[in-house]
N, C-alpha and C positions, 0 to 999 in steps of 0.2 A: 612259353620262355621260363620252364620250371627251373632251367640249371641257370639261374643266374651267376652263380660263381663260375660260370666258365664263359660269358658273355663279354664282351668289350664293345663299348658302342663308339662311332667315329660320324662324322659329316661328310656326306658324300654321295657320289655311286661306287660301286664297287669297281676297284681298281684306279681311286685317288690316291694322292698320296699320304693321305690319313689312315688308310687301309694298308697302303703297304707299310707304315710304320706299325701298326697293330701286328702284321705279320711278321716283321723283323723281330720284333721286342716281345711278344707273346703269341707265340707260332701255335701253341697247341689251344689256345682260347679261339671260338666263334667270332668273328669279326661283325656286327651287326650295324648295316648301314642306316642311316638318321638322315631326313631331310634338313634339317638346321642342328645348329648349336645347342639351343635350346631343349631340341628333344634329346638329343645325345646326353646331355648334364643331368637333363631331369628323370632320364632312365634310370641312371645310376642313383639319384637322390631316391626313386621311389622302389628301389631294390630289384628293378625289372634287369637292371645290368650290374657286373661285380665291378667295372671300370671303364672311363672315356677316355679315348685318347684326342685330346684339343689343340689346335695348333695357338701358341699365343704370339710369336713374333717369326718375321722373313726378313733375312739379313737385306734383301733387296726392297719389299714392298714395305716392311715394317711392321707395325704392331698390328694387332686383329682387335680393333677396341672394342668390338663386341662382346668379347670375354672378359674384359674389366667390369662392364656394365652387369654382365651374368651372375660373375662368381659371388656377391655380394646378396644375391637373392638366393643362396643356397648352403648348404651347409659342409658343401663338399672340401676334401683335401687333396693336394698335391702330395701325392706318396713318390714322384719319381719325374726326371725329363728324359726326353730324346730328341736328338739333333739328325734332321735327316736333309742329306744332301739332295739338292733335287737334280735328278738326273733326266731331262725331259728327253724323250726319244721320239723319233720320227715314225710313224705306224701309218702302214695300207695295207689293203687286202694280200691275202697269199698269193704269190705269183707275180704282184705289182712291180715294176723297176721305177727308179728315178725320174726317169726320160717320159714315163706315161703321166705324171702328176700334174695335173691344173690347178688345183685348189686345195685349201688349207682351213681347218677349223681347231680351235683349242680355246680355252680360258683367255681373256684379254691379256691378261700379266703374262700368259705362258708365250703369247702370239709376240708381245714386246720384247720378252727375254731370247725370242729367237730370231728377231728381226732381220737382221742380216744374213743368217743362213736360208730364210726365207725368199729373202728379196735376190740373191745368188743363183734360186734356184726357179726365179720368178712366176712364184706361186700367187694367187689371189687367195686373199684372208678373208676369211669370217669369224665372228665371236659366238663362243658357246658359253653354257651354262659353267661347264668346266670342264677340266681335261680328260676324265675317266667319261663322263657323258659324251664327249665328242668322240671316244673311241667307240662307244656304243653305237652312236649314231652311225659310225662309219662303217662298222661290222654288220649292221641292218640294211645298210643302202644297196651293198654290190655295187659301188661305183668305184671302177678302177682306175680314175683319174683324181679323187678325191684322197687326202692324208689327214691326218689326227696329230696333234702334238700331246703327250699322255706318258704316264708312267711303263715300266717293264711289265708291271703286275698285269696294267689292264691290256696289254698285247698279250698275257697270257690267258687271261680271263675272255677275250673277247676275240681268240683266235686269229690276231693280226701280225702280219710281219714286223719287224723292226729294219728299216732300212738304212736308220742312223742313231747310234746312242751319242749321249751328251751332245744334242743338238742346239744346246742355248750357245748364245753368241760368249759370254763371260762363264768360266765356272768359280764356284765359291758359293753361288745361292746356296744357302741353308735355312731349313724352317726347324724351329725350336716348337716342340711340342712340350706337354703336361700332361701326366699320369692321373687321374682325378679317382678318387673312391671316397666313400662315405663312412670309412673310418682312418683314423689318422695315421696309421702303421708308424708311428714315430720311433726312428732306427735308436740303437744302442750309440751313445758317443765311444768313438774311436778314434785317439788320436792321429793314428794314420790315414784315415780317410777324411777328405774334403767332403765338406756338406755346404747346402745352400739351403737357408730359411727364406721363405716369402711370407710378408706381412702384409696387411691391409689396416689403412687407418685415415682417421680425419682430423686435422689440426683444429686446436682451440683457436677461437677468434680475438686473438692477442696479436702484439707486434712481433714479428721476427718468429712467427710460432715453429714454421716448419724449419728455421737455423736452427732454433733450440731443441726441434724432436730430434733432430738428425744427429746433433753434436755429440751424444754420447758414444756414436759410432766412431766417429774420429778420435776420440779423446781414450778410448779404450782399445783401438787399434783394430777394428771391425772392418773389413773392406766392404762396403757397396758396391756391388755391381750392376742394379739396374734403379731407376726409379721412373717410374709413368704417374702422371696424374688425369684426372679424367673427373668431370661432372656427376654424382651419382645421386643428385635431387633435380626435381623441375625447376626451384629457385633459381639455379646457377650463382647461388651465392656460397656456397660450402664445397671446397674442393677434397677429394679423396684422392689416396695414393696406394700404389703397388710399389713394394720395397723387396728388392733379394739383396739379400747380404750372404758374403761367405761366413758360415759360423754354423754352431750346433747349440740349443738353447742351454744345455750343461756345460756348457764354457764359459769361467767367470766374466770375462770379457763380455759374452753375450749376455749376462744375465744384468750388469751394470749398464750396459746400453741400451738393453730394453726397459730397465726402472725408468732412465731418462725419458726414453719414448713415451712411454705408457704417463709420466708428468705432463709432459707437455701436448700430450696428443689424447683422443678420445678414441671411442669404437676400436679401440686396438686388436686383432685377431691375428694371428699366426697360423696360416690357412696351408703350413706344410713345412717339414724339415725330410730333406733327402739327399743322397749321394749325389755330388756333383756329377755331370756326365763327363767322360772324358775327352769329348771332343772340345772342351772348355781349354783343355790343357795341351792342346796340340800344338807345337811349334810353331807351326805356318797358320796357323788360326787366328782370326781377329774377329771378335764378337761385336756386330754393330747391333747397338739399342736404337 
């Protein structure tokens, strides 16, 4: 891996939705599959990869809590975000027909999201570690009665037929990914561009500390779009927070809001400022935190 500047790391098997996101956003980079989020993130930390594509939350399954615990252990920066609509595909061996199928496997969340359609087909379900892994196992099994639920990229990689696209019961299931780098890549402020700034901090041990720490965003008209709390220590006595706001550090409103945050909080760290993804402002989009 001498060409770290051409590698983007992700967690999962080739064909996973993280791999698909790498392919969509950075088609010219080499996507490198990792067994864990830790491996993917620390490849970037060590300079073995230039970027990592990491899921932060899903509109159906909620947040990926492990990421909030890992980020403080790194010096990585968020340089971009990507929203990937989840298109679950019903996959089978080439030449298989719907009526041939008897069993199906995938990640438990994918099975749950397609449960209605699976029951319509009368298929017996079995859980797999991930969606792409179930597709790979199917391609190696030679079993014409078995199906898998995975991405269209998994179908391409493992030479499987897509019997049905959008196999999920409800539309709108979307995963938000963050793009991580060792360097901050702070973008220049442009008034016509909407920016998101992500901040990690710990509140001081005083009454109403969180209320006071966040008050500056309200009084300065800065829109908070996400606030997550997590325990960053084993003592379970100190709460840490991940905050996303609409704004750029060079804006006066953000400067004043951050001054107030720094006064009432500690260990404040800007982990990234980046252009807001267009998906946020689609007329039919509701972001669920």
